[in-house]
Biopython code that builds the backbone (N, CA, C, O; Angstrom):
import numpy as np
from Bio.PDB.StructureBuilder import StructureBuilder

atoms = [
    (1, "UNK", "N", (9.720, -20.625, 5.034)),
    (1, "UNK", "CA", (9.073, -19.479, 5.621)),
    (1, "UNK", "C", (7.797, -19.408, 4.833)),
    (1, "UNK", "O", (7.841, -19.787, 3.663)),
    (2, "UNK", "N", (6.504, -18.906, 5.401)),
    (2, "UNK", "CA", (5.421, -18.479, 4.906)),
    (2, "UNK", "C", (5.398, -16.788, 4.442)),
    (2, "UNK", "O", (6.032, -15.982, 5.123)),
    (3, "UNK", "N", (4.766, -16.427, 3.466)),
    (3, "UNK", "CA", (4.914, -15.174, 3.105)),
    (3, "UNK", "C", (3.147, -14.915, 3.075)),
    (3, "UNK", "O", (2.310, -15.687, 2.607)),
    (4, "UNK", "N", (2.914, -13.579, 3.731)),
    (4, "UNK", "CA", (1.559, -13.098, 3.650)),
    (4, "UNK", "C", (1.492, -12.005, 2.524)),
    (4, "UNK", "O", (1.992, -10.923, 2.833)),
    (5, "UNK", "N", (0.973, -12.112, 1.313)),
    (5, "UNK", "CA", (0.920, -11.057, 0.468)),
    (5, "UNK", "C", (-0.634, -11.021, 0.099)),
    (5, "UNK", "O", (-1.222, -11.810, -0.640)),
    (6, "UNK", "N", (-1.224, -9.796, 0.863)),
    (6, "UNK", "CA", (-2.902, -9.605, 0.696)),
    (6, "UNK", "C", (-2.987, -8.900, -0.878)),
    (6, "UNK", "O", (-2.030, -8.232, -1.271)),
    (7, "UNK", "N", (-3.905, -9.049, -1.535)),
    (7, "UNK", "CA", (-4.076, -8.356, -2.814)),
    (7, "UNK", "C", (-4.345, -6.907, -2.430)),
    (7, "UNK", "O", (-4.058, -6.023, -3.236)),
    (8, "UNK", "N", (-4.836, -6.633, -1.339)),
    (8, "UNK", "CA", (-5.045, -5.040, -1.046)),
    (8, "UNK", "C", (-4.540, -4.741, 0.578)),
    (8, "UNK", "O", (-4.414, -5.633, 1.417)),
    (9, "UNK", "N", (-4.337, -3.595, 0.769)),
    (9, "UNK", "CA", (-3.947, -3.442, 2.180)),
    (9, "UNK", "C", (-4.970, -3.736, 3.234)),
    (9, "UNK", "O", (-6.179, -3.537, 3.119)),
    (10, "UNK", "N", (-4.262, -4.302, 4.419)),
    (10, "UNK", "CA", (-5.441, -4.720, 5.490)),
    (10, "UNK", "C", (-4.527, -4.693, 6.700)),
    (10, "UNK", "O", (-3.515, -4.020, 6.896)),
    (11, "UNK", "N", (-5.217, -5.715, 7.569)),
    (11, "UNK", "CA", (-4.752, -5.539, 8.910)),
    (11, "UNK", "C", (-4.703, -6.961, 9.383)),
    (11, "UNK", "O", (-5.544, -7.723, 8.906)),
    (12, "UNK", "N", (-3.748, -7.478, 10.341)),
    (12, "UNK", "CA", (-3.543, -8.792, 10.646)),
    (12, "UNK", "C", (-3.862, -8.701, 12.337)),
    (12, "UNK", "O", (-3.258, -7.969, 13.122)),
    (13, "UNK", "N", (-4.797, -9.495, 12.620)),
    (13, "UNK", "CA", (-4.936, -9.581, 14.082)),
    (13, "UNK", "C", (-4.937, -10.747, 14.853)),
    (13, "UNK", "O", (-5.064, -11.867, 14.357)),
    (14, "UNK", "N", (-4.799, -10.525, 16.063)),
    (14, "UNK", "CA", (-4.943, -11.855, 16.842)),
    (14, "UNK", "C", (-6.296, -12.494, 16.790)),
    (14, "UNK", "O", (-7.277, -11.823, 16.469)),
    (15, "UNK", "N", (-6.395, -13.853, 17.114)),
    (15, "UNK", "CA", (-7.392, -14.665, 16.894)),
    (15, "UNK", "C", (-7.998, -14.488, 18.424)),
    (15, "UNK", "O", (-7.305, -14.442, 19.441)),
    (16, "UNK", "N", (-9.341, -14.403, 18.372)),
    (16, "UNK", "CA", (-9.610, -14.235, 19.718)),
    (16, "UNK", "C", (-9.870, -15.810, 20.479)),
    (16, "UNK", "O", (-10.080, -16.812, 19.796)),
    (17, "UNK", "N", (-9.820, -15.833, 21.870)),
    (17, "UNK", "CA", (-9.838, -16.848, 22.393)),
    (17, "UNK", "C", (-8.505, -17.405, 23.407)),
    (17, "UNK", "O", (-8.518, -18.053, 24.453)),
    (18, "UNK", "N", (-7.514, -16.907, 22.687)),
    (18, "UNK", "CA", (-6.138, -17.219, 23.621)),
    (18, "UNK", "C", (-5.650, -18.698, 23.186)),
    (18, "UNK", "O", (-6.078, -19.445, 22.306)),
    (19, "UNK", "N", (-4.797, -18.824, 23.945)),
    (19, "UNK", "CA", (-4.068, -20.065, 24.026)),
    (19, "UNK", "C", (-4.777, -21.227, 24.742)),
    (19, "UNK", "O", (-5.636, -21.116, 25.617)),
    (20, "UNK", "N", (-4.214, -22.491, 24.165)),
    (20, "UNK", "CA", (-4.695, -23.637, 24.740)),
    (20, "UNK", "C", (-3.583, -24.522, 25.368)),
    (20, "UNK", "O", (-2.528, -24.714, 24.764)),
    (21, "UNK", "N", (-3.812, -25.008, 26.473)),
    (21, "UNK", "CA", (-2.835, -25.633, 27.243)),
    (21, "UNK", "C", (-2.960, -27.064, 27.385)),
    (21, "UNK", "O", (-3.681, -27.289, 28.357)),
    (22, "UNK", "N", (-2.477, -28.370, 26.704)),
    (22, "UNK", "CA", (-2.730, -29.313, 27.086)),
    (22, "UNK", "C", (-1.581, -30.326, 27.661)),
    (22, "UNK", "O", (-0.540, -30.619, 27.073)),
    (23, "UNK", "N", (-1.972, -30.756, 28.839)),
    (23, "UNK", "CA", (-0.684, -31.521, 29.535)),
    (23, "UNK", "C", (-1.036, -33.167, 29.189)),
    (23, "UNK", "O", (-2.175, -33.626, 29.105)),
    (24, "UNK", "N", (0.106, -33.851, 29.029)),
    (24, "UNK", "CA", (-0.387, -35.348, 28.651)),
    (24, "UNK", "C", (0.623, -36.035, 29.904)),
    (24, "UNK", "O", (1.671, -35.435, 30.143)),
    (25, "UNK", "N", (0.368, -37.031, 30.532)),
    (25, "UNK", "CA", (1.396, -37.706, 31.560)),
    (25, "UNK", "C", (1.233, -39.203, 31.027)),
    (25, "UNK", "O", (0.198, -39.748, 30.644)),
    (26, "UNK", "N", (2.338, -39.650, 31.090)),
    (26, "UNK", "CA", (2.589, -41.022, 30.780)),
    (26, "UNK", "C", (3.580, -41.779, 31.531)),
    (26, "UNK", "O", (4.784, -41.523, 31.542)),
    (27, "UNK", "N", (2.946, -42.825, 32.223)),
    (27, "UNK", "CA", (4.026, -43.506, 33.210)),
    (27, "UNK", "C", (4.424, -44.624, 32.485)),
    (27, "UNK", "O", (3.804, -45.028, 31.502)),
    (28, "UNK", "N", (5.345, -45.097, 32.890)),
    (28, "UNK", "CA", (5.767, -46.382, 32.036)),
    (28, "UNK", "C", (6.782, -46.410, 31.448)),
    (28, "UNK", "O", (7.210, -47.531, 31.170)),
    (29, "UNK", "N", (7.523, -45.292, 31.051)),
    (29, "UNK", "CA", (8.620, -44.988, 29.972)),
    (29, "UNK", "C", (8.261, -45.047, 28.680)),
    (29, "UNK", "O", (7.062, -44.972, 28.408)),
    (30, "UNK", "N", (9.282, -45.200, 27.594)),
    (30, "UNK", "CA", (9.309, -45.120, 26.368)),
    (30, "UNK", "C", (8.399, -46.168, 25.603)),
    (30, "UNK", "O", (7.770, -45.915, 24.576)),
    (31, "UNK", "N", (8.433, -47.576, 26.366)),
    (31, "UNK", "CA", (7.775, -48.747, 25.729)),
    (31, "UNK", "C", (6.205, -48.321, 26.018)),
    (31, "UNK", "O", (5.467, -48.527, 25.054)),
    (32, "UNK", "N", (5.573, -47.756, 27.198)),
    (32, "UNK", "CA", (4.261, -47.537, 27.363)),
    (32, "UNK", "C", (3.720, -46.435, 26.440)),
    (32, "UNK", "O", (2.582, -46.456, 25.970)),
    (33, "UNK", "N", (4.677, -45.419, 26.207)),
    (33, "UNK", "CA", (4.284, -44.443, 25.337)),
    (33, "UNK", "C", (4.056, -44.760, 23.957)),
    (33, "UNK", "O", (3.075, -44.360, 23.330)),
    (34, "UNK", "N", (5.027, -45.527, 23.456)),
    (34, "UNK", "CA", (5.215, -46.187, 22.020)),
    (34, "UNK", "C", (3.641, -46.969, 21.814)),
    (34, "UNK", "O", (2.934, -46.827, 20.816)),
    (35, "UNK", "N", (3.269, -47.909, 23.152)),
    (35, "UNK", "CA", (2.040, -48.524, 22.915)),
    (35, "UNK", "C", (0.862, -47.715, 23.079)),
    (35, "UNK", "O", (-0.238, -48.103, 22.687)),
    (36, "UNK", "N", (1.032, -46.690, 23.599)),
    (36, "UNK", "CA", (-0.483, -45.782, 23.669)),
    (36, "UNK", "C", (-0.169, -44.604, 22.608)),
    (36, "UNK", "O", (-0.745, -43.540, 22.836)),
    (37, "UNK", "N", (0.617, -44.659, 21.555)),
    (37, "UNK", "CA", (0.632, -43.421, 20.668)),
    (37, "UNK", "C", (-0.518, -43.256, 19.942)),
    (37, "UNK", "O", (-0.781, -42.078, 19.699)),
    (38, "UNK", "N", (-1.407, -44.205, 19.452)),
    (38, "UNK", "CA", (-2.534, -43.984, 18.786)),
    (38, "UNK", "C", (-3.596, -43.487, 19.716)),
    (38, "UNK", "O", (-4.508, -42.788, 19.273)),
    (39, "UNK", "N", (-3.529, -43.802, 20.946)),
    (39, "UNK", "CA", (-4.609, -43.555, 21.886)),
    (39, "UNK", "C", (-4.222, -41.932, 22.341)),
    (39, "UNK", "O", (-5.143, -41.136, 22.526)),
    (40, "UNK", "N", (-2.992, -41.572, 22.481)),
    (40, "UNK", "CA", (-2.641, -40.165, 22.469)),
    (40, "UNK", "C", (-3.218, -39.467, 21.584)),
    (40, "UNK", "O", (-4.051, -38.572, 21.732)),
    (41, "UNK", "N", (-2.637, -40.005, 20.394)),
    (41, "UNK", "CA", (-2.911, -38.766, 19.333)),
    (41, "UNK", "C", (-4.616, -38.552, 18.943)),
    (41, "UNK", "O", (-5.016, -37.562, 18.331)),
    (42, "UNK", "N", (-5.501, -39.647, 19.407)),
    (42, "UNK", "CA", (-6.881, -39.691, 19.154)),
    (42, "UNK", "C", (-7.192, -38.453, 20.274)),
    (42, "UNK", "O", (-7.677, -37.345, 20.045)),
    (43, "UNK", "N", (-6.795, -38.965, 21.420)),
    (43, "UNK", "CA", (-7.256, -37.839, 22.457)),
    (43, "UNK", "C", (-6.996, -36.268, 22.354)),
    (43, "UNK", "O", (-7.714, -35.353, 22.756)),
    (44, "UNK", "N", (-5.549, -36.208, 21.586)),
    (44, "UNK", "CA", (-5.166, -34.732, 21.235)),
    (44, "UNK", "C", (-6.170, -34.016, 20.287)),
    (44, "UNK", "O", (-6.664, -32.903, 20.462)),
    (45, "UNK", "N", (-6.401, -34.974, 19.122)),
    (45, "UNK", "CA", (-7.360, -34.378, 18.281)),
    (45, "UNK", "C", (-8.708, -34.297, 18.802)),
    (45, "UNK", "O", (-9.411, -33.438, 18.269)),
    (46, "UNK", "N", (-9.126, -34.852, 19.535)),
    (46, "UNK", "CA", (-10.458, -34.550, 20.142)),
    (46, "UNK", "C", (-10.454, -33.461, 20.947)),
    (46, "UNK", "O", (-11.418, -32.695, 20.960)),
    (47, "UNK", "N", (-9.516, -33.296, 21.605)),
    (47, "UNK", "CA", (-9.488, -31.854, 22.461)),
    (47, "UNK", "C", (-9.194, -30.608, 21.384)),
    (47, "UNK", "O", (-9.813, -29.554, 21.533)),
    (48, "UNK", "N", (-8.295, -30.751, 20.366)),
    (48, "UNK", "CA", (-8.335, -29.722, 19.533)),
    (48, "UNK", "C", (-9.460, -29.434, 18.973)),
    (48, "UNK", "O", (-9.731, -28.267, 18.688)),
    (49, "UNK", "N", (-10.405, -30.582, 18.693)),
    (49, "UNK", "CA", (-11.613, -30.444, 18.014)),
    (49, "UNK", "C", (-12.657, -29.598, 18.738)),
    (49, "UNK", "O", (-13.404, -28.792, 18.182)),
    (50, "UNK", "N", (-12.623, -29.872, 20.032)),
    (50, "UNK", "CA", (-13.536, -29.773, 21.116)),
    (50, "UNK", "C", (-13.151, -27.801, 21.327)),
    (50, "UNK", "O", (-13.977, -26.902, 21.482)),
    (51, "UNK", "N", (-11.870, -27.712, 21.262)),
    (51, "UNK", "CA", (-11.343, -26.491, 21.580)),
    (51, "UNK", "C", (-11.842, -25.348, 20.393)),
    (51, "UNK", "O", (-12.349, -24.245, 20.594)),
    (52, "UNK", "N", (-11.540, -25.961, 19.182)),
    (52, "UNK", "CA", (-11.899, -25.087, 18.096)),
    (52, "UNK", "C", (-13.202, -24.855, 17.928)),
    (52, "UNK", "O", (-13.493, -23.901, 17.206)),
    (53, "UNK", "N", (-14.360, -25.699, 18.575)),
    (53, "UNK", "CA", (-15.828, -25.179, 18.305)),
    (53, "UNK", "C", (-15.995, -24.327, 19.317)),
    (53, "UNK", "O", (-17.115, -23.836, 19.177)),
    (54, "UNK", "N", (-15.395, -23.832, 20.398)),
    (54, "UNK", "CA", (-15.556, -22.816, 21.388)),
    (54, "UNK", "C", (-14.937, -21.599, 21.149)),
    (54, "UNK", "O", (-14.805, -20.711, 21.992)),
    (55, "UNK", "N", (-14.479, -21.550, 19.767)),
    (55, "UNK", "CA", (-13.746, -20.138, 19.417)),
    (55, "UNK", "C", (-14.949, -19.466, 18.942)),
    (55, "UNK", "O", (-14.890, -18.302, 18.545)),
]
sb = StructureBuilder()
sb.init_structure("model")
sb.init_model(0)
sb.init_chain("A")
sb.init_seg("    ")
for serial, (resi, resn, name, xyz) in enumerate(atoms, 1):
    if name == "N":
        sb.init_residue(resn, " ", resi, " ")
    sb.init_atom(name, np.array(xyz, "f"), 0.0, 1.0, " ", f" {name:<3s}", serial, name[0])
structure = sb.get_structure()
C-alpha cells in the first residue's frame, strides 16, 4: 500500500472533472480479443490522453 506523508500539514481533495467510463465491446470471443489486443490498448491510451487534456 501507498503512504502519504507530507512534510507539512495539508489537505487532500478530490481532483476536479469526475470519473470517466469507457466501454469496449468485442464480438467474436477470446480469439478475436487476442487478435485485437494491441488495437484496443491503443484506443484506450488515446481515450485516456484525450480525457486528461480536458481536466
